[in-house]
N, C-alpha and C positions, 0 to 999 in steps of 0.2 A: 293598321300593320304595315304600310308602307311607306313610314316615317322609318330615316334611318335611326338605328337604336346604338345604345352605345352599351358595350358588354364589358361586362364587369370580371376580373378572375375571380373574386370573391364571392362570387356567385355560381361558380363549378358546382354542376351536380352530376353523374354519371348518367347515360342513358339508360329510359324505363326500356327499351329495347334493343336486342341486339340482332343482327343480322348474320346469318352462319354463313349462306350461302348466296349468293348471286350468279344468276345465270344472263347473261346478258347476247341478244340478238340483234344485228345492226344489216339492215336488209339497206344497201347504198343504192341511191339513185341521185335524178337532182335535188331531191328532198329525201333526207333521211330517216328509215321510218325504225326505232329502238324498240324493241319489246325487252321488257326488264322483266326476271321472275325471281323474288327474294323469299328466304325462307329464313323467318323473325320469330323470334322466341323473345317472349317477357321477362325480363331479369327478376332475378328472385328478391330486390328491393324494392322494386316497382309496386304500387296500387293496381286492385284486377282492373278497375275502371280508366287506370292511364291510357291517353288520346296515344296516339304516333303522329308526330313531329317528322316530318318530309319537307325536306329544300327540294326547290324545282324554281327556274327563270329562263325564259324566253325559249321557250317551244312550245307545242302547239298539243293539248293532252287528249288521245284519241278514247283509251279505255284506261278504267280503275278498279280490278276488283281483288278480294278477299275469298281464298280457299273457293274461284270459281265463279263467284257470285259477285257483279256488279255492286260496288258501294253507290248507295242511295245519295242524293247530293240534299238532303235536308242533313246528310250526317259527317259530308265536308265544309269544313272553313277554309277558303283558299283567298290569297293576294298575290302581287307580281312575285314574291317571294319566296314564299313557302307554301305547303298543304298540312290540314288538320282535320286525320280520324278519330269522331269523337265518337261511335259505335261502340256498343261492346266488343271486345276483341278476345278470341283464343286464349291460351296460355301460348300455345306455337300455333303459328301461321302460314299460308302462303298468299303475296302480295304481286299482283301482275299489273305491270302497269306500260301502257302502250303511248309513245310520244312519236310526233313528227318535228324531226330539225331542217332547216335551213343552213348548212355552212357556208354557203359562197355569200351568205349576207352579215357572218355573224365576224365584225371586224374587231370585237373586243380580245381574239385572238385568246380567249378561256372557251373551255368546252370541248367540243369540234368544231374547228371550223378549216379554210382551204390555202394552203401555203405551196403557194405555184401547183406541180403535178400531183401533187399530195391533199387528202384530208388527213388531217393529226389533231389530238388533242394536248390540251393542255388543263390538268384539274388541280392545283395547288395554287391558292390554297383554295377555295370554292367553285373548282372549274364543272367539277362531276354534274355538281345542280343545273349546268345549262345543257346536260344532256338527257336526264331526269329526275323522276323525282326520287331523296333518300337520304337518309341522315347525314349531310353532309359536316362531319365531324372527326376528326383524327382518334377518335377513342373508338368507333365502331369498326372492329375489323373484320375480314369476312374473307372466304375463298372466294375469288370469281373462275368462272367459266366465260369463255366469248365463243361465238361463231360472228364470222364475219360474212358476209354475200355483195359481190359486186362484178360488174362489167371484166371481165377476163382482161379487154385486149385495153381498154382504159388505166382498170386498176389492177395490174397483177402480182404486186407486194401485197399483204394482206396479213398486218401483223397484233401482235398484243403481247402482254405479259406473261410469263411464264414459257411452257414448252406449248408447241403445237402438235397437238395429238391427233388429228385428222387434217385433210385435206379432197376437195375432189372437184369436180364438174357440178352445175348447174344447168337451168332450162335456159336458154335464149341465149348462148352466150355467155355464160354467167360460171363463177366459179365460189370456190367458198373455203373457209379455214377454220380451223376448231380449237382453240390455246386454252391451255387451264394452266392456271398456277396455283403450283402444290402450297403455295406459303399466306398465312393472315396475310391483312394487309388494309388499309383503311382505303377509301373511294379516290385519296390525291393522287394513291400512285399509280393508280388506273392509267394505262394505255393504249392506243388503238391506233395505226398508220395502215390506210388505202391509198396505193400511187405504184406512178409506174417511173421507178428507183433502179438505178446503177447497184450494185453489190459490192464490197471488198469483203473475201472470205478468208480467214488465218481459225488456228486452234491455239490452245494454251494448256499443258498438263499442271494441275495443281499438285501441289507438295505431297500430296496422297497419290498421287497418280491419276485423277477424276481426267479427262480429255473434254476441253469446254470449249463448243465452238464461237468463236468471235464473227460477226456479220457488220458493217458499216455501213447503211444505206446513205444514198447522196445522187442528186442530180444527174442523171448521164452525162457524162464528160468531165465531170471533176472526179473520177476514180483516181487519177495519178495523184490528187492532192492529198488522199487519205491515209499513206503509212504513217506520216509521223503519228499523227492521234491512235493507231492502231499501233503502232510503237511504245505509246506512251499509254496505252492499255495496260498492255502487258509487263511494266514497269511495274505500276499502279499494284498490281495483283499480287507479282511477287512478293514489291514491298511491303503490302500487309500482312503476308503469308510471316514474311520474316520478323517484323518489327512487334505483330500485334498477335501473329497468330492465327487471322481471321484469312480464311479458306472461302473460295464461292460456291454457293449454292445449288445454281439450276445447270443446267443441261447446257444452254446458248446464253448468252452475252448480245446483246443488238444496241447500235447506235444510229439513232436517223437525224439525220442535219434538212434542217428547218432553214429556210430562207426569211419566212416572219416569224418570229420568236421575240414574247415581250421582256424573255430573262436573258440569262445565258445559256441556260441547260437546267435539266430537270431529270430525277432520277428515280422514275418510277420503274418499277421490278423486272428486271431483265431484261427493259426497254428503254431504255434516257433516249432520251429528246433534247436536241442541241440546238443551238441558234449556230448556223451554217459557220458563222468565223470562229468558233469555238472546234471545228472540225479540219477545214480544210486548208492546206499548207503548202505552198511550195517556194523553193527560194525565189524566184521572179516572182511571186506574187504575196507574198509572205514577209513578216520582219520579224529581224529575231523577237523581237517581244511579243510581235505573235506567235510566234513558235513556244517559247514560254507560256503565255497564256491557254494555249489549248491544253497543253501537260498537264498544267495543274486543274483545269478543270476538268477536263479527262478523268484525271484523278479522282477531285473532289467525289462528282458524281459515284465516279466504284465506291468510294470509301463510304457512300449513305446505304451503300447496300446492306452495311451490320449497322452503322449508326446513322439511322435515320430511317433504313425500311424493318429490318429483325425488328430493332427496337426504335419504335416509331412515340411520339409527342402526345402525351396526354390530352390537350387541347393546343390553342395557337400562341396562348401568352407562355407556353415552352419550349416557343421554336427557337430559342439558340440551343436547346436540348440537342438538338443534334445537327442545326446550323454551325454555332461556335462550336462544338467540338471538332465536325468536320471539316472544317475552314482552319482550325488547327494541324490537324491532321492532315490537311494538302501542304501546308506550308512545311511543316517537317520534311514530308516526300518530298517538294521544290531543295529544301533546305541539304539535303543529305545529296541530291543527286547533280545540285548548279553550283554549289557554296552558301555559304552560311549567311557570308555577312552580306554579299550585297542582293539576298532573297532579304534580309531581315530589314536594311535601308530602303525596302522597297513596300514593304509592311509597312513601317511606320510610317511613311509618307503618306501611303494612302490614310491611315490612320488618321494623321494629323490634320491632312486634309482636307476630310470628308467627316469620319466621325466626331473629332474634334467639334468642328464645326455644328453638327447637327445636338452634341451637350451645350452648346451654346445659344440653341436658337429656340423658337416657340416649339417646334418638334421635340424637345428633348424629352427621354424617355426612358428607365430601365433596360436592363438588359433585357429584364424580364415586365412586361410591361403590366400595370393593373387594371389598365382599363385601353379597348379603340372601339372606334367607329368601323372603319373599315381597314379590315386585315391585310389587305395589299400594301398599306402606308406603313407597316411595320416588319417589311422586307428590307434592314437599316442598315448601314454601316455597324450600328451600336449592336445591332442582335449578333449580327455576321462578323465583323472586326474585333469590336469590345467584348464581345462575345467568347474570340479565339484568344484573345489577350487573356481574359481570367482564367481560362483551360492551362492557358502558360504558366501564370503565377502558381495554378495548382500543382502543376508539376514540378515547377522551381521550389517552390513547399516541400511537395512528398518526395523529390528525386523521380529522376525519370523511370527507372526499373519500376520502385513502387506505384507510381500514376500507372505505368502499363498496367500493371495489378489489377488495378483501382477499376479500371476501362475494362478490362475482359470479365470480372466479377461481375460489374454494373450489366453485362451482355448477357452471362449465362442467368442472371437474378432474372432479368425481363426480356428474354429471348420471347418473341410472338406475343408481345403486351405491348400497351401505350404507356409510358413512363412519365416521369418529372423530373427537374432540376435537382428538386431534395433526394430523389432515386439514386438519382446520379453522384450527390455527396456523399450520401448514405453509403452505398459503395468504399468511396476511398476512405470514407471512417473506417467500418468496416475492415480493411486492407491494411491501414498504416496505424490505426489506431488513437489516430490524432482528431479533435474534436474542433468541426471546422463551423461551430457556430457563428463567431465573426464574420468567416469569409463569404458566407451566404446576404451576408449587406451587399459585395459586388452586383451580385443580381437584382438587387431590389430598390439602390438608389440609385437615380439619374444625375448626370451631371460628373466633370472629370477633375479628380483631385489635383490639388497644388502642394507638393510642398517643398518649403521655403529650410533652406540650411545656411546657418551661419556657421564658420570655423573659427577657433583662437589658438594660436599658439606660443606656448611661454617658453623664450629662449632659457632663462637660468633655470627655470623647472624642468626644461624639456617634457614638456608634456605637450599633447594636441585633442583639442577640443570640439567635438561636432555639437550643435543643437538645431535638433529639428523640428518640424511643425506641419503638421497639414490641417486641411480645410478643403470643401466642396462645395463651391457656390451654390444658392440657390437656383431652382430649376423649377418652372412653370408649374405652381400646387404643390411644390416641397421645399419650404423657406428651411428645413431643418434636416442636418444631413449629419451623421455619425462616423467616429472613424471607421475605414477600413485597414483590414491587415495590406501593409506595401513593402514587396520585397525588392530590396534595393542593392542591386549589387555594385563593387565597392571596390577600385585597385587605386592606391597611392605610386607617386611617382615625387623624385625630388628636382631641382632644377635642372639637370643634364637629360634627363628622361629616366634616368633609372628606375625600376622596379623597387618600391620603399614595403616589404612585408609586416604590417603589423598583425597584433595578436588578434583572436576573436575576442569578444565582449560578451558573455551569454549574461541575458536570453536576449539582451537588444540586439547580438550579433552573433548568431548562433556557430557561424562559419567566418575565417577571414576575410574571406570575399561576399559577404552576406550582410545588409542591415536588413533586419524587419520592424520595420514601423508600425506597429497597431493603436496605439495612441496616439491625441490629441498631440500630443509632446513629448519629447524627448531627449535625453543627454547621456553621451558617448565618449570617457577620455580616454586617450591612451598614453602612457606612462612611458619612460625614458626612449623618444622621441628625436633624435639627433637634429634633424634637419623638416624645415616648415616642407611638408607632404604641397604636393596640386592634387586634388582628390578627384578622381574618374567617378563622377555617378551614375549611375540606372544604368552600365555597361549594356548591351543586348538590347536595352529597351524593356529593363528587367518588369515595368509596371505602366499602364496605360494613365500615367499621369503628367502635370508639367511640373519643372523643376524649375525653382529659383534657387540661385546660386551668385555671388558676384565673383566670377571667373575676371582676372584683369587679362588682357590681351594675349599678355606671355604666355600665362598659364593656359589658354587654347590653342598656340601655337605649339607651344610644349607638347600638347595632347592629340592635337595634328601630328604629329612628327615621327610621336614615340610611340605612342599606344600600340596597341597589338589585338586589341579588339577593334573591328571593324566599324563596326555601329559607334565605338564614341569617338574614332578617328572622324567619321562624317559629322556626328553633333558637335565638332569642335568648332570644323567650318561655319557647320550652318550657323554659328552662335555667330562666329567673325561675317559670317555674311549679312548675318540680320544687323549687325551693330553699323556695317559702312552703309548698308541698305537704309535703316534709318537715320544714320547721318548726311548720306546724301538725301533724302525726304526733306529735310529742315533747311541744309544751307549746302555750302559747300563740303569739297573735301576734307579729311584732318584725321587726325589720331587714326580713328576704327579703321577708315579706309586703307592709309598706308601698312597698318599692321594686317588687315587684310590679304594686301597685296604681296609683303612679306614672304608671310605666310607660304602663297599659294608659290609663290617664285622656289621657298625653301623647298616644297614637297614638289614640284615641276623637279629639279634636281635632284629626287632618290630615285634608287632603283623601285621598277616597279613589273615583278612577274604576272600582277592581278589588272592587268586594263579594266577590267570592266571595274573594278573597285575605285580605279586611279578617276575613271569617267566619272564614278556618283560623288567623289570627292569632288570632280571640278563643277560638277551639275549646280545653276542657281537655283532657289527655293523657286517654286510658280508663281505665278499671280495669284493662282487661287489659295497657295498656302498664305501667300503675303495679307492676301485682303483678309483671313481671321486674323492676322497679328494688330494688325490697322483700325483703331477705332476712335473718330471714325470714320467711315471711308470714301475714300475719294478715288475712284478706280481711275481717271485720269492721270492724276499726282502718283499713284502708284505706279503705273506704269511707264511714268514718265522718270521715276528715280530706278527704276529697276532696268531700266536702258541705260541711266546713263552709268550705274554699276557694272553693268557688262561691258560697256565702252574700257571701261578703264582696267578691267581684267582682260579685256582684250588687247589691251597696249603692255600690257604690263609682262604678257606670257605670251607672246607676240612669236617669239624663236619657238621653243617648245611647243606652241598649237600648232604651227605650219610643219613640223615633224610629223605630230600625231594626224593631222588632218589627212597627208597624202599617204600614211599607213593604211588604206583601207582595204585588206584584202575579199575578194568574193568567195571564197570556199567556206563549206560550211565546216563547224568545230567549235570548241567552246574556246580556244585560244582567238581562232579568230573573230568570236561573239564579241568578245573584250575588247579586241582593236576596234572592231565596228562602232563599237559605244562611245570608245573615245575620239574617234576622227568626226563622228556626229557632233559632239559635243565641241571638239576644237574648232570644226568649221562655222558651228553657230555663231562664237567667238568672232572669229576674224572675216565672219559676213558683215558683222555690224560695223566693223571700219570702213568697208565699201570698197577693201581694195578688191581691182579689176581682174587679177590674177584667182583669187579667190572665188569671186563670185562668177567666173567662167568656168572655173573648176567645177562648182557647184552647179552651175548649169549642164555643164556633160556630164556628171556624174548621176544625173536625175535622170538619165537615159539607160542606166545602169541594169544589167540582168538580176541582180540582185536587190532586193525589197527594202531591205534595211538601207545599203547606200542610195539608192533612188530616193527613198522618202524622205533617209537624211540628210539630203542635200536639200529638198524641199523644202522643209525643214526652216535649215540655213536660210533661204533666202526671202522665207515668205512675210515677212516684217522688212522687206529691202524695195521700196521701189526703186527698177532697174528694170531695164531690157532684157535681162538675163532669166529674169523670175519670170517674165511673161509668155520668155520663149519657155523654158520648162517645164512650164504648168499648161501650157498649152499642148506641147507635146505629148506630156502625162496623159492629159484627158483623151485626145486624140487614140493614144493607144490603149488605154485601160476602161474606155466609156460602155464596154459592155460585157465588163465585169463587175457584178455588185459590191464585191466587199473590197474592191482595191477601189472603185468607185465614190465609196466611202471615203475612204483617206482623203479625196480630192476635195471632197466639198468640204470635209473637218478641218482640210487649210485655209480654205476660202472664208470660213467662219470665222478663223480665229485670227484674221491676219490684221496687224495693224495699222497698215495702209489706207486709207482714203476713206470714206463714209461708211464704214461698219454695218451701222444700222440697214441701210440703203442694201448693200450687198448681200447682206442677208435674207432681207426680203424679196430680193432680185434670184437668190440662189433657191428661194420656195417656190418660184416659177419656172424654175431653170427643166430647160426639154428632159433631162436628166432624170430629174427629181423624182421620186416618187414617197409616197406617204407611209415607209415603212419603218417597225420599230428603228433599224438600224442608222436609216437615212434621215429617220427625225434626230437622234442622239448623233448623228456626225455632224450636223447644222445647227440645230437650236440647244444642244447642249454643250454646246463647242464656245457657242455664241455667248453663252451666259456663263460659264463657266471659265471660261480662258480670256475672253477679249475683254477685259472691264474697261475699258477705256471707252469701246463701242457702246457694250451692255448700260452703263452709266451713264451715258452721256448725260448732259445738265439739262436737255430740252426732256427729256426724262420718254423718249421715244424708242427707246431700247426696250424698256419694260412697257409699254404698249405693245408692241412687234411679239414679245413671249405670251403674255396676257392673250391676245387675240389668238394666238396658234393652240393655246391651254384650254380655249372656249370652246374652240372650234374641235379639236382631240377630247374633249370631255364627252360628247355627243357618241364618240364611235369607240374611243378606245381610253378608257377611265385609266388603266393603270400605267400607260405613258403619258398621259394628260399630268398624273399626277405627281409622276417624277419630274416632270419639265418643271410644274409650281413650286418644286422648291426653290427655283429663285427670283421669286417675288414675296418669298417669304421675310427677308432680312432686311426691311424698310430703318426698323430702330437702330441699326448699326449703323446708317448712313449720313453723311454728311446735308445739312440744308444744300438746296432745297431737294434734295434727291430725296428724300426722306418723307416728304410730304405726296410731292409727286408718285413713290412707289403705293405708299399706301392708300391716295385718290385712286390707282389701278384696283388696288385690295377689294377696295369698298364698293368698285365698282362690280368685276367680277364675281363678288359672293352673291350679289341678285340673280346671276346671271345663268352659275354652273347646276348643273341637274344632279352629278355621281356624288356618290359618299365620298370618294377618294380625292376630290378636291378640294371639295365643302369643308369637309375635318381639320384641311392645313390650313384654308385662308383665315376660317374661321379661331382657329390657335393663333394665328399671325395675328389678327387684329385684335384679339385679347389679352395680346400679350403675355 
């Protein structure tokens, strides 16, 4: 029973037993005792002799009793992961389980564990089974009542889900609190916090006039860094009421910021647990990007109250039902608040960098996987970000008003239950009257579709024809792919950049701005077209596909300068930059590089009110993104070509870059956010010229009281071996070494720098006096190293691979989730240039013999199997 088992979606069956009520009593001491009393009822479809399956691991079992009678050992089958009670059971009964935990030694950060001055829980996906025996699956929904008792001085704050119904003193300087959640929930949404924390309180009045208490709990001394998160929560609550008609349903909403947290945050009903980096912000400690990230994550977890909590997923294969939908909702919230163009560009950049690479690798899987060994490995960009893109396409096909009605219908029909993706789509079919059978394939097929488009213009006949074709490459275990419906937003321009309006061509083109490609191939012909159009395909990135179209440089410059769609402008300049990058990768600068520089010079001459959009149009593709475009990958050559391109852009735009670099206001506000972004981009380009004036400016700016300006200056200096960099980095470390979240930024800069011996420097960082093996610090060093420092990580001697593998093995013993995330850097050996491919393969072959967790071993086995 202890061996890792592959779980298949096709094998799903409803649980034999329902747990109607859960009473939990936590006696918090050096070792915590948990008394769990479950009121259980056999489901109607279950056999009378069905055994009771319970999950549990990592604790000491003290007592197991049914209706007051101890369960005989002969009737129990138990291993390190689960327990089976095989005696005859009544239709309804009470199960009492007493366990003892050691939270201080629980370094997995699942279940009940210590984070600084508090004990807290993380139960998704299977963390509740580290607390007590329970059927740890999302389709077992129960009502929870929780009593917590602890030392009143050490743990003055005692929190759990729902509403607090009682509190008081206990013996020996202890106190207690009782919490009751009136809503059904699966055990993965259970939460508990006991600690000595500061609290920032406020209230929110709902659309119906109810007053909700809002409470944020943080380490004492950090209360002044909470207001942005608190205001973000209020904005999210109001937005959900206005857009979806969804109102919060408890009397209190609590957020707790934890130092140690494997993920970004967790949506536990009424008591959200957050990684502190997504709560705490002040202008001197957090960048503008941090502020936006906090706003987004706060909203995401709040939106889960309905899309995830009130309606949860039937099984973990349906994970995107809550995550893809809620990511889509938080993306729309951010777009409504902060501007759609820049928001969309950021979403697509992340999707292409992370999810497209996932689709092309050994861990490629459908948005709804068919099987898994370790579910933690499927909290992926595919489930989240691609899942959100599928929901976005559904809204495109149905229209926003109909889509929102479909979501509301889905929530009404399944409130208080565990649902499936079929339920979600069926709700939209019911509201729209549309058959979504073909659309379902987006959930069941892995891989990124490619859409190839050719066009023909006949001058004499005045006809313009588009030939479209779609295909999806084979992925592991799935060689054959079927066509999927692909909505392609489109616009047409003449050679002067003026919009040409071509009529709709149903059914392939149901609207003048939308092509719906449902078959493997399609052709559309337009009549009476007086000039050859320049098409702008995939406006707003209307589908998660790779688009192949033979744009000329002149057409791309035309779109860059004249498109009204911000994403389309960004896409045009990205294609120009990619063309120039590949040109420099293989030889000297030529026509492609000159076309890019010309386009950027014309762009710089335009007037831009939206400085944030201009910053995005000037931003170069990251090394991580370029790595996905280059097969086989040579990290050192890639970095050298990118450096060469950056320097050429810097020289071509020296004048405007100098103006933008100096216009860097410290005050908060949306306008200044864009100006600071532009100043950061400009400084990065100019620093590549090694201008003493710019290097001095960056050194001085690194001491700014505005973290966006300070960190942006350090980024600009980071790859330049100069005294200004050393002075700025030393001063930053001295100033911020006692602030963990800011110090993470310093570590990330060091791990990502192109200067010197990056492998050795990263190894030294792991032994630095300020290095601690927290998830955030691990990600800042090792995550940055393998994702963003390709010249060091892919060093020809394989030392980068060996360093990462050593750390994966070390973490595999204590925190398999973090180890598994880092192991992603070891999986892509087949895409590397020789001899690196064989060096990385050898590292994997050694590692697979040593790892113990299913989290890491599943990934490595798949990578080696190809």
